[in-house]
ZAMAR-409427 format. One line per 4 residues: number of its first residue (from 1); their letters; for each residue x, y, z of N, C-alpha, C. Coordinates in Angstrom, 3 decimals. Each point is the difference from the previous one (the first is absolute). Layout:
% residues N
NUM	A	X/Y/Z/X/Y/Z/X/Y/Z | ...
//
This chain:
% residues 295
1	MCLA	-1.760/-65.028/-5.219/1.205/0.823/0.127/0.954/-0.967/0.460 | 1.268/0.417/-0.845/1.044/-1.112/0.269/1.324/0.951/0.440 | 0.993/-0.552/0.442/1.303/0.668/0.508/0.930/-0.308/-1.112 | 0.653/0.881/-0.693/0.908/-0.422/-1.005/1.298/0.842/0.019
5	QLFL	1.089/-0.399/-0.318/1.332/0.798/-0.242/0.373/-0.007/-1.345 | 0.378/1.267/-0.310/0.530/0.454/-1.377/1.174/0.221/-0.002 | 0.945/-0.439/-1.169/1.228/0.509/-0.148/0.135/0.347/-1.356 | 0.394/1.304/0.015/-0.071/0.808/-1.258/1.419/0.686/-0.347
9	QSGS	0.343/-0.148/-1.136/1.324/0.733/-0.389/-0.187/1.356/0.060 | 1.141/0.863/0.224/-0.153/1.533/0.227/-0.303/0.570/-1.105 | 0.220/-0.374/-1.168/-0.347/0.467/-1.346/-1.317/-0.032/-0.276 | -0.736/-1.031/0.615/-1.433/-0.223/-0.578/-1.031/0.248/1.216
13	EYDC	0.579/0.626/1.165/-0.904/-0.132/1.413/-1.207/0.754/-0.517 | 0.680/1.389/-0.434/-1.427/1.057/-0.079/-0.926/-0.445/-0.761 | 0.467/-0.568/-1.410/-1.198/-0.399/-0.727/-0.876/-1.088/0.493 | 0.548/-0.949/0.768/-0.602/-1.209/0.572/-1.008/0.688/0.896
17	ISEL	0.408/0.940/1.040/-0.677/0.465/1.189/-1.040/0.828/-0.715 | 0.194/0.801/-1.187/-1.011/0.797/-0.515/-1.062/-0.976/-0.716 | 0.325/-1.101/-0.503/-1.056/-0.936/-0.401/-0.735/-0.383/1.104 | 0.332/-0.375/1.123/-0.677/-0.647/1.069/-0.737/1.189/0.664
21	GELG	0.350/1.070/-0.068/-0.702/1.429/0.516/-1.201/0.172/-0.883 | 0.074/-0.280/-1.307/-1.238/0.195/-0.927/-0.973/-0.950/0.335 | 0.355/-1.175/0.366/-0.989/-1.172/0.305/-0.604/0.169/1.311 | 0.614/0.658/0.874/-0.447/0.346/1.368/-0.282/-0.994/0.730
25	LVEF	0.675/-1.223/-0.105/-0.314/-1.228/0.899/1.061/-0.324/1.010 | 1.036/0.932/0.077/0.928/-0.588/0.815/0.295/1.132/1.204 | 0.276/-0.722/1.223/0.438/1.052/1.112/1.270/-0.388/0.437 | 0.928/0.927/0.291/1.387/-0.207/0.164/0.258/0.088/1.686
29	RDLN	0.801/-0.810/0.436/0.340/0.050/1.443/1.321/0.774/0.021 | 0.344/0.568/1.026/1.222/0.972/0.248/0.953/-0.922/0.672 | 1.025/-0.495/-0.750/1.022/-0.740/0.691/1.151/0.704/0.917 | -0.061/1.162/-0.199/0.883/1.053/0.619/-0.810/0.881/0.781
33	PSVS	-0.543/-0.486/1.137/-0.807/1.044/0.803/0.978/1.051/0.864 | 1.004/-0.401/0.061/0.895/0.737/1.059/0.758/1.120/-0.852 | 0.080/0.051/-1.350/0.476/1.020/-0.814/-1.016/1.315/-0.284 | 0.631/0.815/0.263/-0.766/1.462/0.081/-0.351/0.247/-1.604
37	SFQR	-1.071/0.754/-0.059/-0.481/0.493/-1.251/1.206/0.728/-0.997 | 0.705/0.608/0.702/1.261/0.773/-0.906/1.096/-0.876/0.037 | 0.003/-1.217/0.582/1.232/-1.001/-0.748/-0.574/-1.006/-0.972 | -1.145/0.062/-0.348/-0.201/-0.849/-1.170/0.594/0.336/-1.335
41	RFVS	0.053/-0.938/-0.651/0.636/0.013/-1.264/-0.651/0.692/-1.035 | -1.242/0.064/0.211/-0.917/1.044/-1.092/-0.609/1.155/0.562 | 0.792/0.476/1.009/-0.334/1.390/0.443/-0.035/1.057/-0.903 | 1.218/-0.085/-0.878/0.058/1.341/-1.039/-1.290/-0.115/-0.961
45	EIKR	-0.446/-1.236/-0.239/-1.129/-0.168/-1.037/-1.197/0.659/0.624 | -0.078/-0.428/1.416/-1.330/0.422/0.629/0.106/1.776/0.045 | 1.114/0.442/0.281/0.129/1.554/0.045/-0.184/0.643/-1.412 | 0.313/-0.634/-1.054/-0.323/0.411/-1.508/-1.542/-0.191/0.146
49	CEEM	-0.593/-0.988/0.169/-1.361/0.043/-0.096/-0.760/1.082/0.737 | 0.436/0.236/1.312/-0.587/0.894/0.809/0.250/1.486/-0.655 | 0.996/0.212/-0.654/0.331/1.361/-0.538/-0.958/0.313/-1.381 | -0.299/-1.483/-0.543/-0.693/0.221/-1.179/-1.490/0.307/0.428
53	ERIL	-0.324/-0.622/1.053/-1.505/0.281/0.571/-0.106/1.538/0.449 | 0.973/0.583/0.567/0.068/1.187/0.305/-0.133/0.997/-1.063 | 0.562/-0.248/-1.203/0.012/0.775/-1.217/-1.321/-0.176/-0.530 | -0.447/-1.282/-0.064/-1.363/-0.176/-0.554/-1.087/0.687/0.811
57	GFLL	-0.049/-0.138/1.214/-0.949/0.995/0.864/-0.041/1.448/-0.502 | 1.361/0.538/-0.103/0.046/1.391/-0.402/-0.353/0.053/-1.355 | 0.030/-0.793/-1.136/-0.780/0.161/-1.454/-1.266/-0.419/0.259 | -0.788/-0.732/0.891/-1.292/-0.205/-0.198/-0.588/1.275/0.657
61	REIQ	0.686/0.690/1.054/-0.662/1.125/0.673/-0.107/0.991/-1.156 | 1.136/0.347/-0.725/-0.211/0.916/-1.168/-0.856/-0.146/-0.840 | -0.133/-1.380/-0.569/-0.954/-0.508/-1.027/-1.425/0.363/0.645 | -0.280/-0.251/1.246/-1.248/-0.006/0.554/-0.358/1.910/-0.043
65	KAKI	1.145/0.434/0.493/-0.338/1.455/-0.212/-0.382/0.719/-1.134 | 0.781/-0.631/-1.100/-0.431/0.467/-1.372/-1.264/-0.667/-0.573 | -0.649/-0.842/0.837/-1.469/-0.636/-0.283/0.374/-0.829/-1.476 | 0.973/-0.789/0.065/0.282/-0.706/-1.088/-0.410/-1.518/0.448
69	AVPQ	-0.799/-0.783/-0.819/-0.414/-1.421/0.386/1.371/-1.052/-0.228 | 0.282/-0.801/0.821/0.952/-1.056/0.064/-0.737/-1.255/-0.653 | 0.355/-0.312/-1.312/-0.666/-1.308/-0.541/0.479/-1.162/0.674 | -0.852/-0.979/0.082/0.235/-1.196/0.690/-0.096/-1.204/-0.746
73	EDES	1.009/-0.947/-0.023/-0.067/-1.041/-1.083/-0.786/-1.062/0.705 | -0.568/-1.127/-0.961/-0.932/-0.708/0.514/0.758/-1.381/0.625 | 1.215/-0.175/-0.596/0.789/-1.099/0.689/1.067/0.708/0.661 | 0.499/-0.580/1.304/1.112/0.521/0.698/1.179/-0.353/-0.573
77	PLAP	0.804/0.890/-0.118/1.407/-0.128/-0.652/0.891/-0.922/0.845 | 0.970/-0.732/-0.531/0.920/-0.887/0.640/1.086/0.951/0.738 | 0.689/-0.682/1.273/1.035/0.581/0.330/1.088/0.268/-0.889 | 0.562/1.053/-0.061/1.229/0.247/-0.974/1.240/-0.617/0.563
81	PPRQ	0.694/-0.440/-1.115/1.569/-0.408/0.253/0.809/1.077/0.606 | 1.078/-0.453/0.816/0.760/1.027/0.501/0.423/0.997/-0.958 | 0.551/-0.309/-1.312/0.475/1.256/-0.725/-1.230/0.785/-0.401 | -1.408/-0.441/-0.023/-0.992/0.960/-0.317/-0.267/0.891/1.124
85	VLEI	0.237/-0.522/1.146/-0.202/0.687/1.323/0.925/1.111/-0.034 | 1.165/0.002/-0.580/1.029/1.100/0.098/-0.409/0.976/-1.034 | -0.680/-0.260/-1.174/-0.540/0.596/-1.109/-1.249/1.075/0.525 | -0.766/-0.806/0.869/-1.186/0.732/0.529/0.580/1.145/1.024
89	MEQL	0.848/-0.669/0.836/0.460/1.322/0.792/0.770/1.073/-0.619 | 0.740/-0.299/-1.135/0.620/1.145/-0.683/-1.264/1.118/-0.520 | -1.000/-0.777/-0.708/-1.172/0.723/-0.556/-0.768/0.776/1.002 | 0.113/-0.529/1.276/-0.921/0.784/1.016/0.925/1.097/0.661
93	QRLE	1.354/-0.089/0.041/0.898/1.011/0.373/-0.138/1.005/-0.933 | 0.253/-0.355/-1.320/-0.181/1.294/-0.926/-1.167/0.637/0.271 | -1.214/-0.776/-0.127/-1.188/0.744/0.132/-0.161/0.853/1.149 | 0.470/-0.469/1.223/-0.044/0.937/1.250/0.750/1.147/-0.323
97	MELS	1.398/-0.124/-0.411/0.753/1.313/-0.507/-0.612/0.809/-0.823 | -0.488/-0.440/-0.934/-0.738/0.895/-1.243/-1.130/0.624/0.881 | -0.944/-0.666/0.587/-0.990/0.545/0.753/0.109/1.088/1.167 | 1.150/-0.396/0.706/0.564/1.197/0.976/0.449/1.202/-0.636
101	EVAN	0.554/-0.170/-1.112/0.641/1.135/-0.533/-1.302/1.006/-0.723 | -0.802/-0.910/-0.427/-0.940/0.868/-0.824/-0.964/0.665/1.197 | -0.275/-0.723/1.015/-0.619/0.470/1.162/0.534/1.247/0.455 | 1.427/-0.033/0.435/0.777/1.053/0.416/-0.180/1.320/-0.812
105	NKEK	0.265/-0.331/-1.371/-0.163/1.084/-1.064/-1.386/0.744/0.122 | -0.930/-0.836/0.100/-1.453/0.434/0.049/-0.107/0.947/1.373 | 0.405/-0.412/0.864/-0.211/0.520/1.295/0.717/1.510/0.036 | 1.216/0.143/-0.603/0.785/1.113/-0.174/-0.957/0.935/-0.800
109	LQRN	-0.559/-0.767/-1.024/-0.661/1.012/-1.105/-1.353/0.644/0.633 | -0.725/-0.874/0.939/-1.006/0.443/0.536/0.381/0.917/1.231 | 1.106/0.032/0.559/0.474/1.075/1.002/0.141/1.197/-0.784 | 0.665/-0.021/-1.135/0.260/1.125/-0.691/-1.233/0.638/-0.618
113	HLEL	-0.860/-0.767/-0.440/-1.412/0.587/-0.399/-0.675/0.386/1.086 | -0.055/-0.460/1.211/-0.808/0.810/1.067/0.674/1.185/0.322 | 1.259/-0.132/0.212/0.703/1.420/0.384/-0.230/1.121/-1.256 | 0.019/-0.313/-1.236/-0.337/0.963/-0.871/-1.435/0.457/0.005
117	TEYT	-0.892/-0.929/0.332/-1.673/0.208/0.292/-0.136/1.004/1.155 | 0.830/-0.255/1.157/-0.120/0.945/1.168/0.547/1.312/-0.337 | 1.159/-0.150/-0.734/0.506/1.413/-0.372/-1.083/0.835/-0.857 | -0.741/-0.469/-0.903/-0.780/0.546/-0.682/-1.270/0.558/0.644
121	HMLK	-0.476/-0.544/1.131/-1.102/0.153/0.984/0.601/1.204/0.646 | 1.222/-0.185/0.502/0.699/1.266/0.732/-0.014/1.232/-0.755 | 0.557/0.059/-1.203/-0.074/1.050/-0.943/-1.241/0.710/-0.176 | -0.950/-0.925/-0.335/-1.411/0.479/-0.353/-0.524/0.741/1.091
125	ITRT	-0.141/-0.646/1.302/-0.538/0.582/1.224/0.731/1.166/0.483 | 1.293/-0.190/0.044/0.917/1.487/0.633/-0.435/1.198/-0.757 | -0.143/-0.392/-1.120/-0.198/1.344/-1.369/-1.320/0.626/0.889 | -1.058/-0.763/0.447/-1.150/0.710/0.596/0.500/0.930/1.227
129	FIHS	0.622/-0.689/0.639/0.608/0.798/1.356/0.728/1.187/-0.312 | 0.929/-0.053/-0.993/0.674/1.190/-0.562/-0.926/1.114/-0.456 | -1.019/-0.499/-0.692/-0.867/0.909/-1.031/-1.010/0.628/1.359 | -0.484/-0.647/0.870/-0.776/0.494/0.938/0.537/1.038/0.915
133	RSRH	1.342/-0.281/0.451/0.777/1.099/0.709/-0.076/1.251/-0.806 | 0.488/-0.279/-1.307/0.146/1.337/-0.865/-1.417/0.647/0.012 | -1.041/-0.640/-0.032/-1.176/0.836/-0.090/-0.155/0.618/1.472 | 0.002/-0.663/1.066/0.088/0.592/1.248/0.747/1.459/0.010
137	EALG	1.390/-0.200/-0.515/0.752/1.232/-0.012/-0.625/1.073/-0.828 | -0.589/-0.456/-1.237/-0.525/1.258/-0.786/-1.202/0.639/0.557 | -0.800/-0.983/0.549/-1.137/0.746/0.269/0.016/0.493/1.640 | 0.555/-0.365/0.886/0.090/0.216/1.268/1.090/0.967/0.212
141	PQYE	0.016/0.344/1.478/1.358/0.902/0.329/1.307/-0.929/-0.217 | 0.962/0.658/0.286/1.310/-0.339/-0.130/0.199/-1.406/0.675 | 0.117/-1.138/-0.734/0.233/-1.376/0.705/1.029/-0.333/0.833 | -0.195/-0.263/1.408/1.232/-0.328/0.769/-0.012/-1.325/0.062
145	EFPT	1.371/-0.457/-0.482/-0.107/-1.458/0.042/0.298/-0.927/1.409 | 0.800/1.058/0.675/0.392/-0.420/1.485/-0.252/1.085/0.839 | -1.420/-0.144/0.535/-0.410/1.122/0.817/0.571/-0.003/1.456 | 0.719/-0.950/0.453/0.409/0.073/1.191/1.456/0.409/-0.015
149	METD	0.572/0.381/-1.193/1.277/0.782/0.099/-0.149/1.455/0.006 | 0.900/0.654/0.648/-0.367/1.439/0.362/0.635/0.638/-1.177 | -0.717/1.183/-0.458/0.291/0.649/-1.142/0.740/1.412/0.532 | 0.967/0.329/-0.630/0.816/1.333/0.258/-0.847/1.093/-0.268
153	SVTG	-0.374/0.964/0.943/-0.745/1.218/-0.377/0.504/0.929/-0.925 | 1.212/0.175/-0.008/0.789/0.914/-0.936/0.223/-0.629/-1.335 | 0.652/-1.212/-0.111/0.302/-0.698/-1.313/-0.979/-0.662/-0.589 | -1.106/-0.520/0.835/-0.916/-0.686/-0.585/0.009/-1.479/-0.359
157	STGM	1.442/-0.421/0.519/0.323/-1.307/-0.308/-0.097/-0.882/1.115 | -0.047/-1.396/-0.086/-0.114/-0.901/1.076/1.449/-0.247/0.435 | 0.218/-0.632/1.216/1.424/-0.427/0.366/0.649/-0.916/-0.854 | -0.961/-0.845/-0.480/0.697/-1.141/-0.970/0.366/0.521/-1.268
161	QRLG	-0.740/1.144/-0.429/0.486/0.595/-1.337/1.388/0.758/0.379 | 0.143/0.584/0.952/1.364/0.891/0.469/0.985/-1.036/0.100 | -0.087/-1.142/0.568/1.121/-1.032/-0.011/0.133/-0.786/-1.336 | -0.527/0.317/-0.928/0.176/-0.542/-1.437/-0.494/-1.349/-0.209
165	AKLG	-1.252/-0.298/0.767/-0.504/-1.318/0.089/-0.904/-0.063/-1.260 | 0.072/-0.886/-0.769/-1.012/-0.225/-1.205/-1.070/-0.939/0.299 | -1.047/0.170/-0.532/-1.322/-0.521/-0.147/0.132/-1.333/-0.626 | -0.291/-1.196/0.688/0.173/-1.511/-0.705/-1.092/-0.473/-0.055
169	FISG	-0.063/-1.186/-0.621/-1.084/-0.890/-0.246/0.199/-1.281/0.012 | -0.725/-0.805/0.830/0.289/-1.431/-0.115/-1.522/-0.694/-0.432 | -0.068/-0.839/-0.813/-1.055/-0.584/-0.537/-0.266/-1.512/-0.190 | -1.087/-0.578/0.246/-0.084/-1.562/-0.061/-1.236/-0.483/0.183
173	LIQR	0.012/-1.220/0.480/-1.295/-0.782/0.350/0.252/-0.789/1.297 | -1.010/-0.211/0.760/0.017/-0.607/1.231/-1.240/-0.659/0.134 | -0.096/-1.352/0.709/-1.286/-0.584/0.241/-0.911/0.839/0.740 | -1.341/-0.097/-0.315/-1.098/0.875/0.657/-0.040/0.007/1.395
177	VKVE	0.269/-1.372/0.601/-0.216/-0.306/1.547/1.190/0.684/0.762 | 0.996/0.491/-0.813/1.107/0.499/0.821/0.135/1.447/-0.237 | -1.067/0.879/-0.481/0.164/1.311/-0.274/-0.217/0.640/1.281 | -0.989/-0.294/0.907/-0.086/0.800/1.009/1.078/-0.074/0.919
181	AFER	0.664/-0.948/0.520/1.185/-0.171/0.602/1.180/0.772/-0.525 | 0.119/-0.127/-1.395/1.116/0.857/-0.689/-0.337/1.351/-0.003 | -1.116/0.476/0.189/-0.291/1.544/-0.131/0.433/0.481/1.360 | -0.310/-0.870/1.093/0.204/0.459/1.253/1.467/0.012/0.394
185	MLWR	0.709/-0.901/-0.470/1.320/-0.086/0.022/0.947/1.096/-0.571 | -0.605/0.336/-1.127/0.626/1.168/-0.806/-0.124/1.405/0.831 | -1.196/-0.043/0.505/-0.403/1.248/0.852/0.969/0.053/1.273 | 0.230/-0.955/0.768/0.783/-0.069/1.120/1.419/0.194/-0.124
189	VCKG	0.594/-0.709/-0.943/1.276/0.024/-0.315/0.499/1.213/-0.787 | -0.565/0.476/-0.791/0.255/1.187/-0.982/-0.573/1.450/0.609 | -0.542/-0.001/1.373/-0.576/0.968/0.636/-1.024/0.920/-0.894 | -0.708/-0.653/-0.865/-0.925/0.774/-0.732/0.792/0.696/-1.224
193	YTIL	1.078/-0.131/-0.244/0.666/0.794/-1.132/-0.057/-1.058/-1.273 | -1.060/-0.648/-0.129/-0.398/-0.571/-1.293/-1.297/0.068/-0.288 | -0.267/-0.040/-1.287/-1.611/-0.111/-0.251/-0.200/-1.334/-0.979 | -0.949/-0.469/0.433/-0.366/-1.746/-0.674/-1.204/0.333/-0.684
197	SYAE	0.083/-0.330/-1.195/-1.571/-0.159/-0.813/0.308/-1.603/-0.348 | -1.204/-0.446/-0.250/-0.274/-1.308/-0.354/-1.406/-0.263/-0.415 | -0.096/-0.935/-0.841/-1.142/-0.420/-0.752/0.128/-1.619/-0.388 | -1.097/-0.525/0.291/-0.079/-1.432/-0.282/-0.144/-0.370/-1.577
201	VDES	0.778/-1.124/-0.457/0.087/-0.496/-1.434/-1.263/-0.570/0.029 | -0.851/0.088/-1.291/-1.171/-0.735/-0.375/0.234/-1.424/-0.149 | 1.227/-0.252/-0.834/0.145/-1.520/-0.197/0.574/-0.636/1.140 | -0.324/-1.349/0.203/0.543/-0.716/1.075/1.274/-0.870/-0.626
205	LTDL	0.993/0.270/0.900/1.419/-0.521/-0.503/0.423/-1.268/0.766 | 0.632/-0.929/-0.649/0.603/-1.347/0.557/1.278/0.239/0.754 | 0.120/-0.471/1.298/1.174/-0.125/0.426/0.648/-1.175/-0.295 | 1.149/0.021/-0.842/0.781/-1.188/-0.375/0.492/-0.935/1.062
209	DTGE	0.377/0.746/1.214/0.649/-0.755/1.147/-1.018/-0.967/0.564 | -1.119/0.561/0.441/-1.124/-0.767/0.581/-0.960/-0.617/-1.092 | -0.236/0.645/-1.216/-0.818/-0.510/-0.847/-1.571/0.635/0.281 | -0.036/0.864/0.846/-1.230/0.601/0.480/-0.452/1.082/-0.874
213	ISKS	-1.131/0.260/-0.320/-0.533/1.170/-0.687/-0.277/1.085/1.128 | 0.616/1.328/-0.071/-0.467/0.871/1.003/-0.057/1.293/-0.500 | -0.661/1.064/0.708/-0.143/1.295/-0.573/1.225/0.524/0.399 | 0.441/1.230/-0.744/1.289/0.601/0.313/-0.408/1.627/-0.176
217	VVFL	0.896/0.570/0.713/-0.437/1.542/0.014/1.326/0.907/-0.560 | -0.289/0.899/-0.694/1.101/0.730/-0.678/0.324/1.391/0.851 | 1.308/0.111/0.420/0.088/1.144/0.830/1.126/1.078/-0.641 | -0.203/1.210/0.421/0.963/1.099/-0.372/0.623/0.613/1.353
221	ISFW	1.186/0.035/0.271/0.419/0.571/1.204/0.922/1.382/-0.331 | -0.452/1.307/0.533/0.961/0.917/-0.254/0.468/0.396/1.205 | 1.407/0.527/-0.246/0.908/0.215/1.343/1.057/1.160/-0.296 | 0.399/0.486/1.005/1.175/0.936/-0.083/1.336/-0.828/0.422
225	GDQI	1.046/0.110/-0.789/1.271/-0.448/0.479/0.319/-1.168/-0.139 | 1.324/-0.412/-0.213/0.440/-1.417/-0.089/-0.162/-0.671/1.306 | 0.217/0.651/1.118/-0.207/-0.622/1.321/-1.421/-0.720/0.104 | -0.981/0.804/-0.195/-1.259/-0.375/-0.143/-0.387/-1.105/-0.840
229	GHKV	0.772/0.038/-1.198/-0.286/-0.677/-0.901/0.781/-1.579/0.212 | 1.050/-0.105/0.697/0.364/-1.123/0.503/-0.925/-0.793/0.977 | -0.541/0.757/0.819/-1.000/-0.477/1.130/-1.131/-0.740/-0.892 | -0.604/1.055/-0.794/-0.875/-0.738/-0.882/0.248/-1.212/-0.715
233	QKIC	1.259/-0.306/-0.560/0.322/-0.835/-0.632/0.040/-1.400/0.747 | 0.553/0.272/1.180/0.233/-1.101/1.107/-1.623/-0.499/0.410 | -0.879/0.968/0.155/-1.368/-0.475/0.242/-0.854/-0.783/-1.061 | 0.377/0.394/-1.047/-0.583/-0.783/-1.253/0.516/-1.276/-0.094
237	DCYH	1.355/-0.203/0.243/0.538/-1.264/-0.016/-0.537/-0.899/1.067 | -0.275/0.591/1.274/-0.558/-0.892/0.997/-1.246/-0.535/-0.076 | -0.876/0.908/-0.974/-1.245/-0.618/-0.081/0.042/-0.410/-1.566 | 0.962/-0.536/-0.607/0.205/-0.753/-1.227/-0.889/0.723/-1.078
241	CHLY	0.348/1.398/-0.066/-0.590/0.720/-1.139/0.712/-0.310/-1.505 | -0.765/0.049/-1.023/0.575/-0.178/-1.332/0.189/1.420/-0.440 | 1.314/0.543/-0.022/0.338/1.291/-0.339/0.364/0.133/-1.531 | -0.231/1.196/-0.574/-0.116/0.119/-1.368/0.506/1.538/-0.237
245	PHPE	1.230/0.239/-1.146/0.064/1.559/0.009/-1.051/0.847/-0.317 | 0.060/1.286/0.626/-1.012/0.921/-0.394/0.538/0.891/-1.020 | -0.805/0.232/-1.087/0.453/0.886/-1.009/-0.085/1.613/0.590 | 0.809/0.725/-0.805/0.167/1.273/0.397/-1.134/0.947/-0.648
249	NDEE	-0.290/-0.499/-1.190/-1.136/0.795/-0.607/-0.889/-0.935/-0.858 | -1.044/0.733/-0.650/-1.160/-0.813/-0.842/0.794/-0.686/-1.467 | 0.683/0.861/-0.368/0.647/-0.533/-1.123/0.821/-1.494/0.233 | 0.844/0.132/1.096/0.874/-1.330/0.415/-1.214/-0.887/0.296
253	RADV	-1.106/0.315/0.546/-1.002/-1.094/0.555/-0.538/-0.814/-1.221 | -0.476/0.949/-1.086/-0.544/-0.415/-1.076/1.055/-0.911/-0.910 | 1.257/0.349/0.033/0.872/-0.885/-0.663/0.085/-1.223/0.680 | 0.161/-0.071/1.381/0.205/-1.352/0.784/-1.222/-0.701/-0.010
257	LDSL	-1.346/0.463/0.003/-0.984/-0.799/-0.445/-0.156/-0.612/-1.320 | 0.571/0.695/-1.187/0.076/-0.717/-1.309/0.764/-1.010/-0.045 | 1.460/0.096/0.668/0.725/-0.951/0.138/-0.428/-1.385/1.030 | -0.693/0.307/0.997/-0.593/-0.911/0.725/-0.911/-0.832/-0.922
261	RTRI	-1.129/0.498/-0.642/-0.880/-0.657/-0.875/0.633/-0.744/-0.907 | 1.124/0.281/-0.719/0.669/-0.791/-1.000/0.658/-1.168/0.750 | 0.604/0.186/1.224/0.736/-1.131/0.522/-1.103/-0.923/0.594 | -0.967/0.504/0.367/-1.240/-1.119/0.666/-0.530/-0.896/-1.251
265	QDLN	-0.200/0.918/-1.176/-0.509/-0.769/-1.111/0.948/-1.190/-0.406 | 1.538/0.391/0.159/0.785/-1.106/-0.479/0.171/-1.043/1.052 | -0.070/0.291/0.953/0.038/-0.812/1.370/-1.228/-0.963/-0.329 | -1.124/0.414/-0.261/-1.264/-0.983/-0.214/0.144/-1.013/-1.031
269	NVLH	0.748/0.498/-1.240/0.323/-0.752/-1.105/0.869/-1.278/0.648 | 1.293/0.520/0.494/0.883/-0.984/0.590/-0.691/-0.935/0.980 | -0.845/0.349/0.722/-0.835/-0.773/1.147/-0.778/-1.253/-0.854 | -0.814/0.652/-0.940/-0.597/-0.765/-0.865/0.526/-1.298/-0.479
273	RTDD	1.185/0.475/-0.644/1.116/-1.065/-0.762/0.245/-0.999/1.147 | 0.418/0.486/0.970/0.574/-0.896/1.099/-1.037/-1.080/0.412 | -1.312/0.684/0.212/-0.988/-0.979/0.573/-0.246/-1.085/-1.215 | -0.101/0.498/-1.100/-0.098/-0.928/-1.058/1.195/-1.309/-0.143
277	YLRQ	1.118/0.680/0.160/1.063/-0.965/-0.072/0.181/-0.753/1.259 | -0.691/0.274/1.165/-0.030/-0.649/1.259/-1.055/-1.106/-0.200 | -1.009/0.291/-0.542/-1.121/-0.793/-0.264/0.323/-1.074/-0.963 | 0.700/0.164/-0.989/0.678/-1.028/-0.957/0.878/-1.060/0.728
281	VLQK	0.915/0.601/0.868/0.892/-0.907/0.612/-0.786/-1.006/1.187 | -1.177/0.511/0.379/-0.510/-0.703/1.246/-1.039/-1.077/-0.933 | -0.548/0.533/-1.240/-0.748/-1.126/-0.860/0.765/-1.137/-0.397 | 1.097/0.426/-0.362/0.942/-1.223/-0.420/0.373/-0.873/1.074
285	AAES	0.253/0.581/1.459/0.234/-0.815/1.166/-1.214/-0.695/0.417 | -1.223/0.632/-0.339/-1.245/-0.814/0.596/-0.309/-1.242/-0.853 | 0.726/-0.192/-1.233/-0.222/-1.280/-0.855/0.590/-1.096/0.713 | 1.204/0.254/0.693/0.713/-1.191/0.573/-0.027/0.196/1.351
289	AYTW	-0.606/0.948/0.703/-0.190/-0.008/1.495/-0.810/-1.333/0.598 | -0.916/-0.530/-0.639/-0.781/-1.093/0.651/1.041/-1.255/-0.031 | 0.677/-0.210/-1.121/0.926/-1.183/-0.042/0.980/0.131/0.800 | 0.690/1.254/0.286/1.068/0.076/0.778/-0.170/-0.198/1.414
293	VVQ	-1.418/0.481/0.591/-0.179/-0.269/1.286/-0.206/-1.605/0.385 | -0.720/-0.759/-0.978/-0.118/-1.381/0.029/1.486/-0.742/0.145 | 0.708/0.346/-0.987/1.167/-0.606/-0.164/1.143/0.385/1.347
//
């Protein structure tokens, strides 16, 4: 080992140091130990490299998630000249922006698909609630929806009906683990002036916020009057229920179901095309990923 001192012109210093780096035979002494890292002349280049490493890390994670192999070259690529570094930076920034936009659009599509799927389950299951109630009314004695309300012996109408209150419905989905607490809260707050019917969805649904697959329950709440309806609405919000409009009759339900089937099919086609496009972008990026990392 010998100690040497190099004098380089500013125009050729990068190329000379790069060649020495490829040989791997030189160790440099710091002649400015008192200067902090942020005061060095090359700090902007270092920051640029750190930013490129961050983008490359993001790219490699997306490539690995898509299960795409990254081809490796036999010979290690040389350090790029400054102009090429800027070109690589621009390429990486464009790729990151494109992948982020595609990922955001895909997430929106998936959320929309999940909402339409939940709405479909809600319409199918609540139909069985309504039909079962209708059978009870047809087969049994007069069905009293709110037995705790006193009925006038002369007019035969409840106090709610005399006040002009209308029967309303709120329907949606809630996580299965929350059902018991949800039912207790409804009973306590609404003084029993609600009827809750619920059934579990056969299909497991994915929560896009957590990424977990969980079981959900479809519920239908019947209530009298706007005041009770507002209370029910607030309770549903507290338990993060996914609420969907309840149709007034079977004809409207059938029309909505047909519309939902068409929209879900269209969304599936768009999601497939989005996945194909995303894979093409990642495959193109994977071809240069190894070289970019080494450089």
